[in-house]
N, CA and C atoms as an extended XYZ file, in Angstrom:
522
Properties=species:S:1:pos:R:3:atomname:S:1:resname:S:1:resid:I:1 pbc="F F F"
N        -6.987      -25.072       64.726 N   MET     1
C        -5.542      -25.760       64.024 CA  MET     1
C        -4.694      -24.512       63.826 C   MET     1
N        -3.578      -24.639       64.632 N   SER     2
C        -2.395      -23.556       64.696 CA  SER     2
C        -2.464      -23.335       63.296 C   SER     2
N        -1.451      -21.932       63.382 N   ASP     3
C        -0.902      -21.292       62.112 CA  ASP     3
C         0.127      -22.413       61.745 C   ASP     3
N         0.554      -22.534       62.323 N   GLN     4
C         1.974      -23.889       62.013 CA  GLN     4
C         1.607      -24.939       61.361 C   GLN     4
N         0.862      -25.544       61.929 N   SER     5
C         0.092      -26.956       61.036 CA  SER     5
C        -0.383      -26.385       60.268 C   SER     5
N        -1.153      -25.219       59.731 N   LYS     6
C        -1.915      -24.905       58.232 CA  LYS     6
C        -0.597      -24.359       57.628 C   LYS     6
N         0.812      -23.846       57.820 N   LYS     7
C         1.788      -23.943       57.259 CA  LYS     7
C         2.379      -24.962       56.574 C   LYS     7
N         2.224      -26.162       57.855 N   ASP     8
C         3.054      -27.463       57.122 CA  ASP     8
C         2.127      -28.074       56.290 C   ASP     8
N         0.784      -27.750       56.211 N   LYS     9
C         0.060      -28.621       55.632 CA  LYS     9
C        -0.280      -28.296       54.127 C   LYS     9
N         0.383      -26.642       54.147 N   LYS    10
C         0.199      -25.923       52.939 CA  LYS    10
C         1.753      -26.523       52.195 C   LYS    10
N         2.897      -26.488       53.312 N   ASP    11
C         3.996      -26.955       52.685 CA  ASP    11
C         3.886      -28.614       51.742 C   ASP    11
N         3.335      -29.253       52.639 N   THR    12
C         2.948      -30.558       52.316 CA  THR    12
C         2.533      -31.025       51.050 C   THR    12
N         1.359      -29.930       50.751 N   ASN    13
C         0.645      -30.125       49.798 CA  ASN    13
C         1.075      -29.450       48.488 C   ASN    13
N         2.114      -28.667       48.607 N   ARG    14
C         3.040      -27.931       47.772 CA  ARG    14
C         4.049      -28.913       47.157 C   ARG    14
N         4.462      -30.051       48.338 N   GLN    15
C         5.768      -30.526       47.558 CA  GLN    15
C         5.150      -32.099       47.178 C   GLN    15
N         3.731      -32.515       47.363 N   SER    16
C         2.942      -33.384       46.653 CA  SER    16
C         2.650      -32.946       45.527 C   SER    16
N         2.140      -31.813       45.342 N   LYS    17
C         1.746      -31.342       43.800 CA  LYS    17
C         3.301      -30.925       43.230 C   LYS    17
N         4.436      -30.761       43.526 N   LYS    18
C         5.529      -30.589       42.956 CA  LYS    18
C         5.743      -31.848       42.253 C   LYS    18
N         5.850      -33.085       43.437 N   GLN    19
C         6.213      -34.636       42.765 CA  GLN    19
C         4.753      -35.064       41.706 C   GLN    19
N         4.026      -34.739       41.937 N   PHE    20
C         3.021      -35.306       41.048 CA  PHE    20
C         3.199      -34.764       39.381 C   PHE    20
N         3.703      -33.041       39.660 N   ASP    21
C         3.870      -32.714       38.352 CA  ASP    21
C         5.083      -33.168       37.784 C   ASP    21
N         6.042      -33.519       38.503 N   LEU    22
C         7.781      -34.257       37.887 CA  LEU    22
C         7.017      -35.606       37.446 C   LEU    22
N         6.160      -36.367       38.100 N   LEU    23
C         5.777      -37.903       37.914 CA  LEU    23
C         4.797      -37.198       36.801 C   LEU    23
N         4.246      -36.467       36.443 N   LEU    24
C         3.321      -36.558       35.097 CA  LEU    24
C         4.300      -36.126       33.901 C   LEU    24
N         5.776      -35.177       33.943 N   LYS    25
C         6.191      -34.958       33.445 CA  LYS    25
C         7.113      -36.156       32.569 C   LYS    25
N         7.762      -36.852       33.716 N   VAL    26
C         8.456      -37.938       33.210 CA  VAL    26
C         7.435      -39.201       32.621 C   VAL    26
N         6.252      -39.220       32.719 N   CYS    27
C         5.257      -39.903       32.002 CA  CYS    27
C         5.025      -39.629       30.513 C   CYS    27
N         4.856      -38.682       30.389 N   LEU    28
C         4.512      -38.042       29.489 CA  LEU    28
C         5.806      -37.832       28.202 C   LEU    28
N         7.206      -37.675       29.040 N   ILE    29
C         8.146      -37.806       28.337 CA  ILE    29
C         8.456      -39.411       27.708 C   ILE    29
N         8.127      -40.168       28.660 N   ILE    30
C         8.045      -41.626       28.116 CA  ILE    30
C         7.156      -41.978       27.020 C   ILE    30
N         5.885      -41.565       27.169 N   GLY    31
C         5.004      -41.999       26.018 CA  GLY    31
C         5.537      -41.221       25.130 C   GLY    31
N         6.033      -40.088       24.848 N   ILE    32
C         6.136      -39.404       23.497 CA  ILE    32
C         7.367      -40.460       22.928 C   ILE    32
N         7.919      -40.676       23.546 N   LEU    33
C         9.601      -41.427       23.155 CA  LEU    33
C         8.897      -42.932       22.635 C   LEU    33
N         8.046      -43.543       23.342 N   VAL    34
C         7.923      -44.986       22.818 CA  VAL    34
C         6.571      -44.553       21.658 C   VAL    34
N         5.977      -43.593       21.578 N   ILE    35
C         5.461      -43.048       20.269 CA  ILE    35
C         5.906      -42.812       19.439 C   ILE    35
N         7.227      -41.944       19.495 N   SER    36
C         8.005      -41.640       18.572 CA  SER    36
C         8.468      -43.112       17.831 C   SER    36
N         9.188      -43.839       18.581 N   GLY    37
C         9.697      -44.950       18.374 CA  GLY    37
C         8.897      -45.824       17.479 C   GLY    37
N         7.520      -45.972       17.702 N   PHE    38
C         6.527      -46.786       16.972 CA  PHE    38
C         6.373      -46.364       15.549 C   PHE    38
N         6.437      -44.597       15.439 N   ILE    39
C         6.196      -44.407       14.178 CA  ILE    39
C         7.526      -44.242       13.335 C   ILE    39
N         8.561      -44.293       14.065 N   ILE    40
C         9.840      -44.183       13.109 CA  ILE    40
C        10.002      -45.823       12.683 C   ILE    40
N         9.697      -47.021       13.362 N   TYR    41
C         9.572      -48.152       13.110 CA  TYR    41
C         8.589      -48.155       11.983 C   TYR    41
N         7.769      -47.898       11.771 N   TYR    42
C         6.146      -48.022       10.655 CA  TYR    42
C         7.010      -47.180        9.509 C   TYR    42
N         7.890      -46.101        9.713 N   ILE    43
C         8.237      -45.499        8.480 CA  ILE    43
C         9.301      -46.133        7.920 C   ILE    43
N        10.430      -46.873        8.640 N   ILE    44
C        11.444      -47.396        8.263 CA  ILE    44
C        11.406      -48.928        7.574 C   ILE    44
N        10.585      -49.155        8.265 N   THR    45
C         9.957      -50.681        8.099 CA  THR    45
C         9.165      -50.861        6.501 C   THR    45
N         9.440      -51.349        5.525 N   PRO    46
C         8.707      -51.168        4.463 CA  PRO    46
C         7.653      -52.453        4.411 C   PRO    46
N         6.337      -52.059        3.783 N   GLU    47
C         5.425      -53.370        3.816 CA  GLU    47
C         5.748      -54.398        2.793 C   GLU    47
N         5.245      -55.541        3.291 N   PRO    48
C         5.869      -56.708        2.565 CA  PRO    48
C         5.349      -56.752        1.215 C   PRO    48
N         6.057      -57.531        0.407 N   GLY    49
C         5.383      -57.622       -1.171 CA  GLY    49
C         4.435      -58.889       -1.231 C   GLY    49
N         3.534      -58.533       -2.469 N   TYR    50
C         2.734      -59.866       -2.796 CA  TYR    50
C         2.602      -60.308       -4.236 C   TYR    50
N         2.333      -61.125       -4.785 N   VAL    51
C         2.105      -61.548       -5.699 CA  VAL    51
C         0.602      -61.910       -5.785 C   VAL    51
N        -0.060      -61.805       -7.130 N   THR    52
C        -1.473      -61.886       -7.177 CA  THR    52
C        -1.480      -62.953       -8.406 C   THR    52
N        -2.430      -63.889       -8.233 N   LEU    53
C        -2.589      -65.143       -9.170 CA  LEU    53
C        -4.016      -65.002       -9.403 C   LEU    53
N        -4.504      -65.114      -10.794 N   GLY    54
C        -5.949      -64.923      -11.145 CA  GLY    54
C        -6.548      -65.646      -12.007 C   GLY    54
N        -7.588      -65.918      -12.018 N   ILE    55
C        -8.012      -66.798      -13.314 CA  ILE    55
C        -9.499      -66.201      -13.752 C   ILE    55
N        -9.329      -65.891      -15.225 N   LEU    56
C       -10.222      -64.881      -15.737 CA  LEU    56
C       -10.662      -65.777      -16.586 C   LEU    56
N       -11.936      -65.235      -16.924 N   ASN    57
C       -13.231      -66.342      -17.797 CA  ASN    57
C       -12.688      -65.985      -18.991 C   ASN    57
N       -13.341      -66.314      -20.118 N   SER    58
C       -13.033      -66.517      -21.502 CA  SER    58
C       -13.105      -64.799      -21.975 C   SER    58
N       -13.757      -64.125      -21.575 N   GLU    59
C       -13.715      -62.606      -21.824 CA  GLU    59
C       -12.917      -61.481      -21.201 C   GLU    59
N       -11.632      -62.475      -20.581 N   LYS    60
C       -11.016      -61.897      -19.639 CA  LYS    60
C       -11.479      -61.047      -18.583 C   LYS    60
N       -12.377      -61.710      -17.929 N   LYS    61
C       -12.885      -61.064      -16.500 CA  LYS    61
C       -12.887      -61.720      -15.566 C   LYS    61
N       -13.094      -61.441      -14.066 N   ALA    62
C       -13.047      -62.332      -12.966 CA  ALA    62
C       -14.240      -62.293      -12.487 C   ALA    62
N       -15.193      -63.043      -13.741 N   GLU    63
C       -16.522      -63.083      -13.072 CA  GLU    63
C       -17.153      -64.046      -14.065 C   GLU    63
N       -18.462      -64.677      -13.968 N   ASN    64
C       -19.268      -65.259      -14.630 CA  ASN    64
C       -18.332      -66.435      -15.087 C   ASN    64
N       -17.410      -67.257      -14.058 N   TYR    65
C       -17.336      -68.453      -14.426 CA  TYR    65
C       -18.085      -69.319      -14.658 C   TYR    65
N       -17.587      -70.369      -15.574 N   PRO    66
C       -18.683      -71.556      -16.209 CA  PRO    66
C       -18.888      -72.576      -14.778 C   PRO    66
N       -19.787      -72.868      -14.435 N   THR    67
C       -19.929      -74.269      -13.619 CA  THR    67
C       -20.558      -75.526      -13.878 C   THR    67
N       -20.903      -75.283      -15.129 N   ASN    68
C       -21.376      -76.528      -15.648 CA  ASN    68
C       -21.245      -76.742      -17.237 C   ASN    68
N       -20.743      -77.815      -17.432 N   ALA    69
C       -20.272      -78.197      -18.768 CA  ALA    69
C       -20.339      -79.588      -18.873 C   ALA    69
N       -20.423      -80.249      -20.402 N   THR    70
C       -20.860      -81.920      -20.986 CA  THR    70
C       -19.513      -82.120      -20.871 C   THR    70
N       -19.364      -83.536      -21.297 N   VAL    71
C       -18.343      -84.478      -21.448 CA  VAL    71
C       -17.695      -83.669      -22.952 C   VAL    71
N       -16.463      -83.043      -22.969 N   GLY    72
C       -15.825      -83.052      -24.388 CA  GLY    72
C       -15.808      -81.662      -24.368 C   GLY    72
N       -16.813      -80.631      -23.491 N   GLN    73
C       -16.538      -78.999      -23.896 CA  GLN    73
C       -15.840      -78.775      -23.410 C   GLN    73
N       -15.192      -77.556      -24.339 N   ASN    74
C       -13.824      -77.096      -23.793 CA  ASN    74
C       -14.502      -75.747      -22.859 C   ASN    74
N       -13.742      -75.541      -21.437 N   ILE    75
C       -14.147      -74.584      -20.879 CA  ILE    75
C       -12.901      -73.687      -21.112 C   ILE    75
N       -12.781      -72.345      -21.117 N   SER    76
C       -11.627      -71.534      -21.656 CA  SER    76
C       -11.495      -70.470      -20.613 C   SER    76
N       -10.053      -70.356      -20.349 N   PHE    77
C        -9.784      -69.344      -19.394 CA  PHE    77
C        -8.456      -68.681      -19.420 C   PHE    77
N        -8.087      -67.647      -18.582 N   TYR    78
C        -6.703      -67.267      -18.614 CA  TYR    78
C        -6.408      -67.430      -17.428 C   TYR    78
N        -5.031      -67.070      -17.101 N   VAL    79
C        -4.404      -67.047      -15.969 CA  VAL    79
C        -3.506      -65.854      -15.757 C   VAL    79
N        -3.647      -65.148      -14.697 N   SER    80
C        -2.896      -63.860      -14.845 CA  SER    80
C        -1.954      -63.773      -13.361 C   SER    80
N        -0.388      -63.184      -13.388 N   VAL    81
C         0.340      -63.369      -12.182 CA  VAL    81
C         0.499      -61.730      -12.203 C   VAL    81
N         0.387      -61.167      -11.143 N   GLU    82
C         0.895      -59.762      -11.197 CA  GLU    82
C         2.137      -59.729      -10.084 C   GLU    82
N         3.362      -59.133      -10.117 N   ASN    83
C         4.212      -59.152       -9.045 CA  ASN    83
C         4.678      -57.835       -8.192 C   ASN    83
N         4.457      -57.915       -7.059 N   GLN    84
C         4.474      -56.736       -6.327 CA  GLN    84
C         5.263      -57.125       -4.889 C   GLN    84
N         6.442      -57.916       -5.553 N   MET    85
C         7.342      -58.524       -4.345 CA  MET    85
C         8.512      -57.402       -4.094 C   MET    85
N         8.527      -56.357       -5.033 N   LYS    86
C         9.800      -55.523       -4.464 CA  LYS    86
C        10.726      -56.099       -5.107 C   LYS    86
N        10.820      -57.128       -5.731 N   ARG    87
C        12.327      -57.857       -6.307 CA  ARG    87
C        11.399      -58.740       -7.601 C   ARG    87
N        12.625      -59.276       -8.446 N   ASP    88
C        12.246      -60.334       -9.452 CA  ASP    88
C        11.376      -61.337       -8.976 C   ASP    88
N        10.397      -61.914       -9.586 N   PHE    89
C         9.946      -63.240       -9.071 CA  PHE    89
C         9.456      -63.947      -10.298 C   PHE    89
N        10.417      -64.959      -10.259 N   SER    90
C         9.841      -66.228      -11.321 CA  SER    90
C         9.590      -67.498      -11.148 C   SER    90
N         8.986      -67.852      -11.814 N   PHE    91
C         7.609      -68.788      -11.531 CA  PHE    91
C         7.402      -69.833      -12.690 C   PHE    91
N         6.275      -70.566      -12.432 N   ARG    92
C         5.858      -71.594      -13.527 CA  ARG    92
C         4.344      -71.590      -13.108 C   ARG    92
N         3.419      -72.209      -13.721 N   ILE    93
C         1.820      -72.129      -13.626 CA  ILE    93
C         1.858      -73.943      -14.118 C   ILE    93
N         1.300      -74.340      -12.924 N   GLU    94
C         0.682      -76.083      -13.611 CA  GLU    94
C        -0.728      -76.063      -13.315 C   GLU    94
N        -1.441      -76.724      -14.693 N   ILE    95
C        -2.813      -76.404      -14.444 CA  ILE    95
C        -2.651      -78.070      -14.297 C   ILE    95
N        -3.601      -78.449      -13.681 N   LEU    96
C        -4.291      -79.903      -13.128 CA  LEU    96
C        -6.053      -80.032      -13.323 C   LEU    96
N        -6.055      -81.068      -13.612 N   LYS    97
C        -7.578      -81.765      -13.520 CA  LYS    97
C        -7.993      -82.196      -12.489 C   LYS    97
N        -8.919      -82.236      -11.586 N   GLY    98
C        -9.322      -83.161      -10.207 CA  GLY    98
C       -10.771      -83.521      -10.071 C   GLY    98
N       -11.016      -84.232       -9.477 N   ASP    99
C       -12.805      -84.671       -9.093 CA  ASP    99
C       -12.452      -84.490       -7.498 C   ASP    99
N       -14.035      -85.267       -7.315 N   ASN   100
C       -14.255      -85.091       -5.655 CA  ASN   100
C       -13.368      -85.698       -4.665 C   ASN   100
N       -12.505      -86.568       -5.392 N   LYS   101
C       -11.295      -87.058       -4.511 CA  LYS   101
C        -9.942      -86.422       -4.185 C   LYS   101
N       -10.069      -85.196       -5.107 N   THR   102
C        -8.825      -84.398       -5.098 CA  THR   102
C        -8.695      -83.305       -3.841 C   THR   102
N        -7.706      -83.061       -3.122 N   VAL   103
C        -7.895      -82.404       -2.065 CA  VAL   103
C        -6.857      -81.142       -2.332 C   VAL   103
N        -7.139      -80.052       -2.404 N   VAL   104
C        -6.334      -78.952       -3.013 CA  VAL   104
C        -5.961      -78.038       -1.252 C   VAL   104
N        -4.818      -78.242       -1.039 N   SER   105
C        -4.347      -77.493        0.345 CA  SER   105
C        -3.265      -76.364        0.109 C   SER   105
N        -2.827      -75.997        1.152 N   SER   106
C        -1.751      -74.845        1.248 CA  SER   106
C        -0.607      -75.335        0.330 C   SER   106
N        -0.419      -76.647        0.111 N   SER   107
C         1.086      -77.342       -0.154 CA  SER   107
C         1.016      -77.981       -1.414 C   SER   107
N        -0.087      -77.688       -2.010 N   GLY   108
C        -0.492      -78.030       -3.583 CA  GLY   108
C        -1.719      -79.131       -3.574 C   GLY   108
N        -1.905      -79.981       -4.273 N   SER   109
C        -2.834      -80.573       -4.789 CA  SER   109
C        -2.584      -82.235       -4.831 C   SER   109
N        -3.520      -83.071       -3.849 N   ILE   110
C        -3.138      -84.590       -3.940 CA  ILE   110
C        -4.361      -85.127       -5.039 C   ILE   110
N        -4.232      -85.821       -5.530 N   ASN   111
C        -5.194      -86.780       -6.317 CA  ASN   111
C        -5.474      -86.198       -7.417 C   ASN   111
N        -4.713      -85.284       -8.172 N   ALA   112
C        -4.804      -84.181       -8.723 CA  ALA   112
C        -4.250      -85.010      -10.233 C   ALA   112
N        -4.474      -84.436      -11.531 N   THR   113
C        -3.818      -84.868      -12.533 CA  THR   113
C        -3.281      -83.899      -13.562 C   THR   113
N        -2.083      -83.842      -13.665 N   SER   114
C        -1.512      -82.713      -14.160 CA  SER   114
C        -1.741      -82.419      -15.928 C   SER   114
N        -2.158      -81.582      -16.263 N   TYR   115
C        -2.735      -81.082      -17.566 CA  TYR   115
C        -1.799      -80.355      -18.386 C   TYR   115
N        -1.246      -79.067      -17.859 N   PHE   116
C        -0.133      -78.619      -18.431 CA  PHE   116
C         0.565      -77.804      -17.664 C   PHE   116
N         2.177      -77.351      -17.879 N   ASN   117
C         2.842      -76.650      -17.270 CA  ASN   117
C         3.588      -75.838      -18.081 C   ASN   117
N         3.719      -74.476      -17.772 N   THR   118
C         4.062      -73.395      -18.472 CA  THR   118
C         5.867      -73.275      -18.221 C   THR   118
N         6.474      -73.045      -19.255 N   SER   119
C         8.402      -72.942      -19.013 CA  SER   119
C         8.237      -71.709      -17.620 C   SER   119
N         9.422      -71.731      -17.255 N   LYS   120
C         9.911      -70.561      -16.275 CA  LYS   120
C         9.711      -69.267      -16.952 C   LYS   120
N         8.974      -68.139      -15.873 N   ILE   121
C         8.406      -67.034      -16.413 CA  ILE   121
C         9.149      -66.173      -15.384 C   ILE   121
N         9.753      -64.752      -15.763 N   THR   122
C        10.145      -64.017      -14.418 CA  THR   122
C         9.368      -62.641      -15.077 C   THR   122
N         8.837      -62.389      -13.772 N   LEU   123
C         8.506      -60.758      -13.618 CA  LEU   123
C         9.487      -59.678      -13.136 C   LEU   123
N         9.563      -58.654      -13.459 N   LEU   124
C         9.964      -57.631      -12.551 CA  LEU   124
C         8.969      -56.918      -11.550 C   LEU   124
N         9.524      -56.104      -10.659 N   ASN   125
C         8.694      -55.559       -9.865 CA  ASN   125
C         7.483      -54.959      -10.303 C   ASN   125
N         6.531      -54.862       -9.938 N   ASN   126
C         5.339      -53.925      -10.693 CA  ASN   126
C         4.744      -54.527      -12.087 C   ASN   126
N         5.497      -55.524      -12.511 N   GLN   127
C         5.030      -56.276      -13.896 CA  GLN   127
C         3.774      -57.005      -13.570 C   GLN   127
N         3.345      -57.128      -14.939 N   PHE   128
C         1.778      -58.296      -14.620 CA  PHE   128
C         1.960      -59.328      -16.375 C   PHE   128
N         1.570      -60.409      -16.312 N   TRP   129
C         1.765      -61.466      -16.844 CA  TRP   129
C         0.225      -62.147      -17.309 C   TRP   129
N        -0.349      -62.388      -18.085 N   MET   130
C        -1.491      -63.056      -18.582 CA  MET   130
C        -1.379      -64.486      -19.787 C   MET   130
N        -1.699      -65.232      -19.487 N   SER   131
C        -1.903      -66.514      -20.293 CA  SER   131
C        -2.216      -66.233      -21.920 C   SER   131
N        -1.907      -66.909      -22.603 N   GLU   132
C        -2.752      -67.270      -23.451 CA  GLU   132
C        -4.167      -68.148      -22.916 C   GLU   132
N        -5.188      -67.935      -23.993 N   MET   133
C        -6.394      -68.358      -23.893 CA  MET   133
C        -6.033      -69.996      -23.674 C   MET   133
N        -6.390      -70.778      -22.558 N   TRP   134
C        -6.489      -72.378      -22.389 CA  TRP   134
C        -7.808      -73.019      -22.214 C   TRP   134
N        -7.744      -73.914      -22.722 N   ASN   135
C        -9.100      -74.963      -22.814 CA  ASN   135
C        -8.824      -76.111      -22.290 C   ASN   135
N        -9.667      -76.326      -21.442 N   ILE   136
C        -9.959      -77.681      -20.836 CA  ILE   136
C       -11.114      -78.669      -21.135 C   ILE   136
N       -10.782      -79.927      -21.195 N   SER   137
C       -12.222      -80.357      -21.349 CA  SER   137
C       -12.005      -81.802      -20.394 C   SER   137
N       -13.281      -82.263      -20.068 N   PHE   138
C       -13.428      -83.452      -19.523 CA  PHE   138
C       -14.068      -84.699      -20.299 C   PHE   138
N       -13.235      -85.803      -20.014 N   SER   139
C       -13.819      -87.209      -20.407 CA  SER   139
C       -14.823      -87.891      -20.203 C   SER   139
N       -15.114      -87.537      -18.671 N   GLN   140
C       -16.280      -88.322      -17.520 CA  GLN   140
C       -17.091      -87.379      -17.023 C   GLN   140
N       -18.049      -87.871      -16.881 N   PRO   141
C       -19.498      -86.665      -16.198 CA  PRO   141
C       -18.814      -86.923      -14.566 C   PRO   141
N       -19.363      -85.958      -13.703 N   GLY   142
C       -19.026      -85.924      -12.509 CA  GLY   142
C       -19.292      -84.683      -11.822 C   GLY   142
N       -19.873      -84.771      -10.666 N   VAL   143
C       -20.044      -83.528      -10.018 CA  VAL   143
C       -18.498      -82.837       -9.191 C   VAL   143
N       -18.504      -82.176       -8.985 N   ASN   144
C       -17.345      -81.542       -8.248 CA  ASN   144
C       -16.135      -81.603       -9.120 C   ASN   144
N       -16.005      -81.477      -10.251 N   GLN   145
C       -14.884      -81.702      -11.121 CA  GLN   145
C       -14.042      -80.123      -10.743 C   GLN   145
N       -12.521      -80.471      -11.012 N   ARG   146
C       -12.288      -79.163      -10.733 CA  ARG   146
C       -10.875      -78.746      -11.778 C   ARG   146
N       -10.956      -77.482      -12.016 N   ILE   147
C        -9.478      -76.785      -12.843 CA  ILE   147
C        -8.726      -76.054      -11.441 C   ILE   147
N        -7.707      -76.623      -11.807 N   ILE   148
C        -6.669      -75.867      -10.622 CA  ILE   148
C        -5.807      -75.688      -11.137 C   ILE   148
N        -5.228      -74.290      -10.571 N   VAL   149
C        -4.204      -73.196      -11.253 CA  VAL   149
C        -3.222      -73.362      -10.255 C   VAL   149
N        -1.827      -74.076      -10.097 N   GLU   150
C        -1.006      -74.386       -8.997 CA  GLU   150
C         0.320      -72.694       -9.700 C   GLU   150
N         0.605      -71.941       -8.583 N   LEU   151
C         1.796      -71.173       -8.898 CA  LEU   151
C         3.011      -71.623       -8.464 C   LEU   151
N         3.802      -71.866       -9.169 N   TRP   152
C         5.210      -72.350       -8.122 CA  TRP   152
C         6.207      -71.576       -8.410 C   TRP   152
N         7.102      -71.071       -7.256 N   GLU   153
C         8.169      -70.112       -7.365 CA  GLU   153
C         9.044      -70.666       -7.713 C   GLU   153
N         9.982      -70.345       -8.800 N   SER   154
C        11.394      -70.595       -9.549 CA  SER   154
C        12.218      -69.664       -8.616 C   SER   154
N        13.212      -70.516       -7.439 N   LYS   155
C        14.394      -69.947       -6.801 CA  LYS   155
C        15.581      -69.921       -7.986 C   LYS   155
N        16.573      -69.246       -7.437 N   ASN   156
C        17.691      -69.075       -8.110 CA  ASN   156
C        18.896      -70.312       -8.010 C   ASN   156
N        18.286      -71.076       -6.944 N   SER   157
C        19.178      -72.503       -6.640 CA  SER   157
C        18.432      -73.525       -7.569 C   SER   157
N        17.757      -73.028       -8.332 N   GLY   158
C        17.133      -74.313       -9.523 CA  GLY   158
C        15.863      -74.912       -8.403 C   GLY   158
N        15.636      -74.773       -7.309 N   ILE   159
C        14.530      -75.224       -6.654 CA  ILE   159
C        13.177      -74.518       -6.819 C   ILE   159
N        12.213      -75.287       -7.059 N   GLU   160
C        10.686      -74.526       -7.091 CA  GLU   160
C        10.206      -74.791       -5.782 C   GLU   160
N         9.321      -73.659       -5.183 N   LYS   161
C         8.498      -74.165       -3.717 CA  LYS   161
C         7.184      -73.548       -4.306 C   LYS   161
N         6.073      -74.290       -4.126 N   TYR   162
C         4.927      -74.421       -3.951 CA  TYR   162
C         4.410      -72.645       -3.238 C   TYR   162
N         3.704      -72.094       -4.103 N   PHE   163
C         3.479      -70.812       -3.727 CA  PHE   163
C         1.903      -70.341       -3.634 C   PHE   163
N         0.901      -70.869       -4.386 N   ASP   164
C        -0.467      -70.433       -4.466 CA  ASP   164
C        -1.110      -71.148       -5.538 C   ASP   164
N        -2.479      -71.315       -5.203 N   ASN   165
C        -3.397      -71.953       -6.093 CA  ASN   165
C        -4.512      -71.454       -6.161 C   ASN   165
N        -5.423      -71.537       -7.388 N   LEU   166
C        -6.704      -71.311       -7.307 CA  LEU   166
C        -7.547      -72.295       -8.355 C   LEU   166
N        -8.662      -72.381       -8.140 N   TYR   167
C        -9.498      -73.757       -8.535 CA  TYR   167
C       -10.788      -72.973       -9.257 C   TYR   167
N       -11.426      -73.790       -9.948 N   LEU   168
C       -12.623      -73.534      -10.670 CA  LEU   168
C       -13.450      -75.005      -10.283 C   LEU   168
N       -14.650      -74.768       -9.570 N   TRP   169
C       -15.412      -76.135       -9.284 CA  TRP   169
C       -16.355      -76.351      -10.619 C   TRP   169
N       -16.762      -77.481      -11.044 N   LEU   170
C       -17.562      -77.740      -12.269 CA  LEU   170
C       -18.476      -79.288      -11.997 C   LEU   170
N       -19.622      -78.726      -12.584 N   ASN   171
C       -20.441      -80.182      -12.786 CA  ASN   171
C       -20.069      -80.524      -14.349 C   ASN   171
N       -19.797      -82.006      -14.477 N   ILE   172
C       -19.727      -82.404      -15.728 CA  ILE   172
C       -20.906      -83.241      -16.320 C   ILE   172
N       -21.680      -83.248      -17.187 N   THR   173
C       -22.858      -83.930      -17.573 CA  THR   173
C       -22.620      -84.779      -18.680 C   THR   173
N       -22.922      -85.616      -19.063 N   SER   174
C       -23.022      -86.440      -20.504 CA  SER   174
C       -23.815      -85.928      -21.479 C   SER   174
């Protein structure tokens, strides 16, 4: 191989290395910009708010719920709501009784009997509400009886919107 061809090969290698270095720098800059964009979006975008709905037993604890009762026996419980929506949250609670024909879905209960409704309650952000103790009894025996707690949001326009539900399964004996 002649000296000239060795020199041309070296020049080609240097030029290829310069092009690779330039390409690498451009890719790194683009990567830094994309990652910075994600970080800025995460910092600027607030986390979505939420509301928690809870059923508490007669000792105000979320444990040891009754699963069996007799006809006429009171089942005692409390309902709690916590607002973390980063805004005021107005709602009402509806207590329903259901049986094995009741369907509880993400839009409300079907084939359930309304037992009790609260008036409209408004919670500020970070505020917690707990009901008084409620007692429900069943007049007929049956398996898969339910106590259903529905949370309905009250909009400023006066319209109510189904929000969430929880329920307890009970076997009622005579």
